[in-house]
C-alpha beads as a LAMMPS data file, in Angstrom:
LAMMPS data file: protein, C-alpha beads

254 atoms
253 bonds

1 atom types
1 bond types

-500.0 500.0 xlo xhi
-500.0 500.0 ylo yhi
-500.0 500.0 zlo zhi

Masses

1 110.0

Atoms # bond

1 1 1 355.306 480.411 -302.289
2 1 1 351.891 482.151 -302.114
3 1 1 353.045 484.368 -304.779
4 1 1 353.709 481.393 -307.038
5 1 1 350.571 479.725 -306.284
6 1 1 348.544 482.923 -306.903
7 1 1 350.142 483.043 -310.204
8 1 1 349.342 479.421 -311.027
9 1 1 346.058 480.467 -312.459
10 1 1 347.960 482.480 -315.020
11 1 1 349.644 479.311 -316.243
12 1 1 346.308 477.521 -316.253
13 1 1 344.863 480.219 -318.403
14 1 1 347.770 480.143 -320.743
15 1 1 347.202 476.360 -321.249
16 1 1 343.638 477.010 -322.260
17 1 1 344.480 479.999 -324.541
18 1 1 342.858 479.545 -327.848
19 1 1 344.960 479.295 -330.948
20 1 1 344.776 482.160 -333.299
21 1 1 342.567 482.020 -336.245
22 1 1 344.216 481.461 -339.727
23 1 1 344.887 484.454 -341.619
24 1 1 344.287 485.021 -345.405
25 1 1 346.950 483.472 -347.608
26 1 1 349.377 485.800 -349.372
27 1 1 351.647 485.507 -352.165
28 1 1 354.983 485.522 -350.360
29 1 1 355.784 482.030 -348.959
30 1 1 358.377 483.281 -346.376
31 1 1 355.813 485.487 -344.694
32 1 1 353.166 482.593 -344.675
33 1 1 355.609 480.128 -343.144
34 1 1 356.532 482.685 -340.407
35 1 1 352.874 483.304 -339.435
36 1 1 352.163 479.566 -339.252
37 1 1 355.245 478.652 -337.116
38 1 1 354.707 481.403 -334.449
39 1 1 351.444 480.037 -333.115
40 1 1 353.033 476.506 -332.922
41 1 1 355.855 477.800 -330.939
42 1 1 353.558 479.671 -328.582
43 1 1 351.424 476.508 -328.163
44 1 1 354.614 474.518 -327.287
45 1 1 356.104 476.933 -324.797
46 1 1 353.304 478.962 -323.393
47 1 1 353.210 476.942 -320.117
48 1 1 356.440 478.637 -319.204
49 1 1 354.726 481.870 -319.045
50 1 1 353.966 481.523 -315.295
51 1 1 357.729 481.125 -314.624
52 1 1 358.506 484.147 -316.675
53 1 1 355.956 486.294 -314.736
54 1 1 356.923 484.886 -311.416
55 1 1 360.845 485.622 -311.840
56 1 1 360.660 489.436 -311.278
57 1 1 358.162 489.012 -308.506
58 1 1 359.362 485.985 -306.498
59 1 1 362.949 485.804 -307.512
60 1 1 364.718 483.012 -309.320
61 1 1 363.490 480.461 -306.866
62 1 1 360.018 481.600 -307.406
63 1 1 360.491 481.282 -311.200
64 1 1 361.771 477.651 -310.876
65 1 1 358.986 476.913 -308.372
66 1 1 356.337 478.242 -310.592
67 1 1 357.711 476.257 -313.505
68 1 1 357.646 473.125 -311.547
69 1 1 353.960 473.753 -310.334
70 1 1 352.892 474.608 -313.842
71 1 1 354.552 471.407 -315.059
72 1 1 352.735 469.378 -312.277
73 1 1 349.378 470.994 -313.284
74 1 1 349.962 470.526 -317.051
75 1 1 350.866 466.767 -316.536
76 1 1 347.896 466.220 -314.378
77 1 1 345.670 468.046 -316.855
78 1 1 346.976 465.986 -319.764
79 1 1 346.612 462.711 -317.963
80 1 1 342.982 463.496 -317.060
81 1 1 342.211 464.339 -320.583
82 1 1 344.029 461.151 -321.847
83 1 1 341.813 459.038 -319.384
84 1 1 338.585 460.831 -320.419
85 1 1 339.530 460.383 -324.134
86 1 1 340.301 456.624 -323.604
87 1 1 336.852 456.054 -322.042
88 1 1 335.085 458.042 -324.983
89 1 1 337.055 456.043 -327.436
90 1 1 336.034 452.800 -325.865
91 1 1 332.333 453.824 -325.919
92 1 1 332.472 454.643 -329.522
93 1 1 334.234 451.297 -330.333
94 1 1 331.639 449.478 -328.430
95 1 1 328.819 451.331 -330.287
96 1 1 330.469 450.572 -333.732
97 1 1 330.618 446.985 -332.915
98 1 1 327.147 446.724 -331.548
99 1 1 325.734 448.413 -334.755
100 1 1 327.760 446.192 -336.931
101 1 1 326.657 442.888 -335.185
102 1 1 323.094 444.005 -335.454
103 1 1 323.578 444.695 -339.254
104 1 1 325.359 441.400 -339.748
105 1 1 322.729 439.214 -338.010
106 1 1 320.195 440.944 -340.149
107 1 1 321.857 439.628 -343.129
108 1 1 324.026 442.613 -344.292
109 1 1 327.448 442.440 -345.892
110 1 1 330.430 443.497 -343.520
111 1 1 331.042 446.427 -345.960
112 1 1 327.431 447.581 -345.652
113 1 1 327.427 447.089 -341.830
114 1 1 330.490 449.276 -341.555
115 1 1 328.907 452.055 -343.660
116 1 1 325.831 451.813 -341.405
117 1 1 327.997 452.145 -338.242
118 1 1 329.670 455.222 -339.918
119 1 1 326.231 456.844 -339.902
120 1 1 325.672 456.022 -336.257
121 1 1 329.100 457.206 -335.047
122 1 1 330.081 460.103 -337.381
123 1 1 333.445 460.652 -335.306
124 1 1 334.715 457.397 -336.736
125 1 1 333.122 457.554 -340.141
126 1 1 336.475 458.174 -341.901
127 1 1 338.094 455.069 -340.190
128 1 1 335.064 452.877 -340.956
129 1 1 334.765 454.009 -344.677
130 1 1 338.472 453.317 -345.018
131 1 1 338.069 449.918 -343.605
132 1 1 335.115 449.214 -345.873
133 1 1 336.983 450.372 -348.896
134 1 1 339.989 448.244 -347.976
135 1 1 337.752 445.254 -347.480
136 1 1 335.880 445.857 -350.752
137 1 1 339.316 445.975 -352.674
138 1 1 340.578 442.994 -350.710
139 1 1 343.344 445.123 -349.207
140 1 1 345.066 445.018 -345.882
141 1 1 342.767 446.002 -342.930
142 1 1 344.413 448.518 -340.559
143 1 1 342.915 451.117 -338.359
144 1 1 344.540 453.399 -335.776
145 1 1 341.260 454.277 -334.029
146 1 1 339.457 450.914 -334.434
147 1 1 342.247 448.286 -334.040
148 1 1 339.924 445.674 -332.522
149 1 1 337.416 445.847 -335.466
150 1 1 340.274 445.671 -337.995
151 1 1 341.841 442.605 -336.183
152 1 1 338.399 440.781 -336.062
153 1 1 337.627 441.599 -339.706
154 1 1 341.034 440.398 -340.733
155 1 1 340.735 437.254 -338.686
156 1 1 337.258 436.413 -339.948
157 1 1 338.247 437.040 -343.536
158 1 1 341.478 435.047 -343.370
159 1 1 340.035 431.894 -341.622
160 1 1 336.403 432.124 -342.912
161 1 1 334.904 432.698 -339.515
162 1 1 331.468 433.934 -339.066
163 1 1 332.192 437.618 -338.433
164 1 1 329.025 438.296 -336.416
165 1 1 330.107 435.815 -333.933
166 1 1 333.675 437.009 -333.541
167 1 1 332.783 440.624 -333.488
168 1 1 330.188 440.011 -330.808
169 1 1 332.837 438.309 -328.666
170 1 1 335.225 441.299 -329.185
171 1 1 332.190 443.705 -328.288
172 1 1 331.705 441.992 -325.008
173 1 1 335.327 442.195 -324.164
174 1 1 335.475 446.015 -324.924
175 1 1 332.263 446.570 -322.991
176 1 1 333.773 444.476 -319.943
177 1 1 336.839 446.784 -320.090
178 1 1 334.555 450.002 -320.141
179 1 1 332.530 448.648 -317.032
180 1 1 335.595 447.802 -315.105
181 1 1 337.111 451.411 -316.067
182 1 1 333.909 453.067 -314.706
183 1 1 333.924 451.096 -311.440
184 1 1 337.587 451.866 -310.908
185 1 1 336.981 455.589 -311.618
186 1 1 334.380 455.536 -308.921
187 1 1 336.586 453.649 -306.460
188 1 1 339.674 455.935 -307.056
189 1 1 337.563 459.167 -306.662
190 1 1 338.432 459.350 -302.907
191 1 1 342.175 458.847 -303.373
192 1 1 342.204 461.325 -306.092
193 1 1 340.492 463.812 -303.988
194 1 1 342.932 463.157 -301.057
195 1 1 345.778 463.713 -303.328
196 1 1 344.371 467.079 -304.620
197 1 1 343.860 468.148 -300.959
198 1 1 347.381 467.234 -299.957
199 1 1 348.813 469.047 -303.076
200 1 1 347.071 472.251 -302.173
201 1 1 347.794 471.988 -298.439
202 1 1 351.232 473.870 -298.501
203 1 1 349.562 476.861 -300.148
204 1 1 346.796 476.888 -297.420
205 1 1 349.628 476.576 -294.679
206 1 1 351.514 479.702 -296.211
207 1 1 348.367 481.645 -296.312
208 1 1 347.573 480.703 -292.658
209 1 1 351.040 481.777 -291.486
210 1 1 350.734 485.152 -293.526
211 1 1 347.474 485.739 -291.867
212 1 1 348.989 485.086 -288.434
213 1 1 351.769 487.746 -289.076
214 1 1 354.640 485.280 -289.533
215 1 1 355.305 486.753 -293.100
216 1 1 356.408 483.486 -294.825
217 1 1 356.159 485.207 -298.188
218 1 1 358.943 487.418 -297.326
219 1 1 361.085 484.648 -296.133
220 1 1 360.344 482.583 -299.266
221 1 1 360.884 485.410 -301.766
222 1 1 363.452 487.519 -300.187
223 1 1 366.028 485.199 -298.570
224 1 1 368.398 482.653 -299.912
225 1 1 367.210 479.797 -297.555
226 1 1 363.580 480.589 -298.450
227 1 1 364.321 480.452 -302.107
228 1 1 365.882 477.049 -301.722
229 1 1 362.973 475.854 -299.642
230 1 1 360.515 477.254 -302.173
231 1 1 362.290 475.245 -305.030
232 1 1 362.461 472.172 -302.815
233 1 1 358.893 472.253 -301.707
234 1 1 357.740 472.782 -305.320
235 1 1 359.776 469.868 -306.476
236 1 1 358.358 467.677 -303.776
237 1 1 354.850 468.731 -304.819
238 1 1 355.655 467.816 -308.550
239 1 1 357.259 464.407 -307.412
240 1 1 354.075 463.750 -305.327
241 1 1 351.702 464.214 -308.108
242 1 1 353.876 462.137 -310.491
243 1 1 353.867 459.442 -307.850
244 1 1 350.175 459.425 -307.391
245 1 1 349.583 459.175 -311.129
246 1 1 352.129 456.097 -311.227
247 1 1 350.144 454.475 -308.462
248 1 1 346.898 454.875 -310.189
249 1 1 348.363 453.764 -313.402
250 1 1 349.498 450.639 -311.781
251 1 1 345.970 450.092 -310.392
252 1 1 344.706 450.227 -314.001
253 1 1 343.176 453.599 -313.916
254 1 1 343.046 454.929 -317.352

Bonds

1 1 1 2
2 1 2 3
3 1 3 4
4 1 4 5
5 1 5 6
6 1 6 7
7 1 7 8
8 1 8 9
9 1 9 10
10 1 10 11
11 1 11 12
12 1 12 13
13 1 13 14
14 1 14 15
15 1 15 16
16 1 16 17
17 1 17 18
18 1 18 19
19 1 19 20
20 1 20 21
21 1 21 22
22 1 22 23
23 1 23 24
24 1 24 25
25 1 25 26
26 1 26 27
27 1 27 28
28 1 28 29
29 1 29 30
30 1 30 31
31 1 31 32
32 1 32 33
33 1 33 34
34 1 34 35
35 1 35 36
36 1 36 37
37 1 37 38
38 1 38 39
39 1 39 40
40 1 40 41
41 1 41 42
42 1 42 43
43 1 43 44
44 1 44 45
45 1 45 46
46 1 46 47
47 1 47 48
48 1 48 49
49 1 49 50
50 1 50 51
51 1 51 52
52 1 52 53
53 1 53 54
54 1 54 55
55 1 55 56
56 1 56 57
57 1 57 58
58 1 58 59
59 1 59 60
60 1 60 61
61 1 61 62
62 1 62 63
63 1 63 64
64 1 64 65
65 1 65 66
66 1 66 67
67 1 67 68
68 1 68 69
69 1 69 70
70 1 70 71
71 1 71 72
72 1 72 73
73 1 73 74
74 1 74 75
75 1 75 76
76 1 76 77
77 1 77 78
78 1 78 79
79 1 79 80
80 1 80 81
81 1 81 82
82 1 82 83
83 1 83 84
84 1 84 85
85 1 85 86
86 1 86 87
87 1 87 88
88 1 88 89
89 1 89 90
90 1 90 91
91 1 91 92
92 1 92 93
93 1 93 94
94 1 94 95
95 1 95 96
96 1 96 97
97 1 97 98
98 1 98 99
99 1 99 100
100 1 100 101
101 1 101 102
102 1 102 103
103 1 103 104
104 1 104 105
105 1 105 106
106 1 106 107
107 1 107 108
108 1 108 109
109 1 109 110
110 1 110 111
111 1 111 112
112 1 112 113
113 1 113 114
114 1 114 115
115 1 115 116
116 1 116 117
117 1 117 118
118 1 118 119
119 1 119 120
120 1 120 121
121 1 121 122
122 1 122 123
123 1 123 124
124 1 124 125
125 1 125 126
126 1 126 127
127 1 127 128
128 1 128 129
129 1 129 130
130 1 130 131
131 1 131 132
132 1 132 133
133 1 133 134
134 1 134 135
135 1 135 136
136 1 136 137
137 1 137 138
138 1 138 139
139 1 139 140
140 1 140 141
141 1 141 142
142 1 142 143
143 1 143 144
144 1 144 145
145 1 145 146
146 1 146 147
147 1 147 148
148 1 148 149
149 1 149 150
150 1 150 151
151 1 151 152
152 1 152 153
153 1 153 154
154 1 154 155
155 1 155 156
156 1 156 157
157 1 157 158
158 1 158 159
159 1 159 160
160 1 160 161
161 1 161 162
162 1 162 163
163 1 163 164
164 1 164 165
165 1 165 166
166 1 166 167
167 1 167 168
168 1 168 169
169 1 169 170
170 1 170 171
171 1 171 172
172 1 172 173
173 1 173 174
174 1 174 175
175 1 175 176
176 1 176 177
177 1 177 178
178 1 178 179
179 1 179 180
180 1 180 181
181 1 181 182
182 1 182 183
183 1 183 184
184 1 184 185
185 1 185 186
186 1 186 187
187 1 187 188
188 1 188 189
189 1 189 190
190 1 190 191
191 1 191 192
192 1 192 193
193 1 193 194
194 1 194 195
195 1 195 196
196 1 196 197
197 1 197 198
198 1 198 199
199 1 199 200
200 1 200 201
201 1 201 202
202 1 202 203
203 1 203 204
204 1 204 205
205 1 205 206
206 1 206 207
207 1 207 208
208 1 208 209
209 1 209 210
210 1 210 211
211 1 211 212
212 1 212 213
213 1 213 214
214 1 214 215
215 1 215 216
216 1 216 217
217 1 217 218
218 1 218 219
219 1 219 220
220 1 220 221
221 1 221 222
222 1 222 223
223 1 223 224
224 1 224 225
225 1 225 226
226 1 226 227
227 1 227 228
228 1 228 229
229 1 229 230
230 1 230 231
231 1 231 232
232 1 232 233
233 1 233 234
234 1 234 235
235 1 235 236
236 1 236 237
237 1 237 238
238 1 238 239
239 1 239 240
240 1 240 241
241 1 241 242
242 1 242 243
243 1 243 244
244 1 244 245
245 1 245 246
246 1 246 247
247 1 247 248
248 1 248 249
249 1 249 250
250 1 250 251
251 1 251 252
252 1 252 253
253 1 253 254
């Protein structure tokens, strides 16, 4: 198991491997399609590199264990990225709404307010300008990145409500959700740290046994019961990390 855990950094590095830079276009379409598809396949299956490397070193059980550990790391990493992206998206949405409310109360038209917000939040400039164009042409208001703004705009336009008032109420709701998410992240820092310590504890125990001369690495990599235990332990680690994520999700942690 120590060998698999020592190789986990190889899998982590492969997850962060940068994509290849685009090559110059060539005349033959077949060659161009082949050069485009290979990086996509590598990006999809590169997390299995650790299992391929661990197979010859730690046996088939080590390969399965390395795959399970890499899967656990990959899922945890993606969950944290998704959580951080949700917080950033909420902050940008609140900034857009705050800017538009200020512009609307100053007497600006909603289209002009959306264009002003696009200058303040350039990451959402495309969505804001698309909404402004749809509103200018009296089209349907939809936005994947700003669904709250699109709903408020459509509601105000349909029923003749003052958009500044409705948008300010939606802004307060978004900011209240952000405040709750920040407080929850602070309260969940302890449980997340405890889960991380418990996840790495088996590797520490194996290293301790190896330093005492018990040679657990030989048992886990060179015997059939050890291979079975290696797979079972890695499966339990993956199940434990998944269960922790499920508990945090039920608590409202995003």
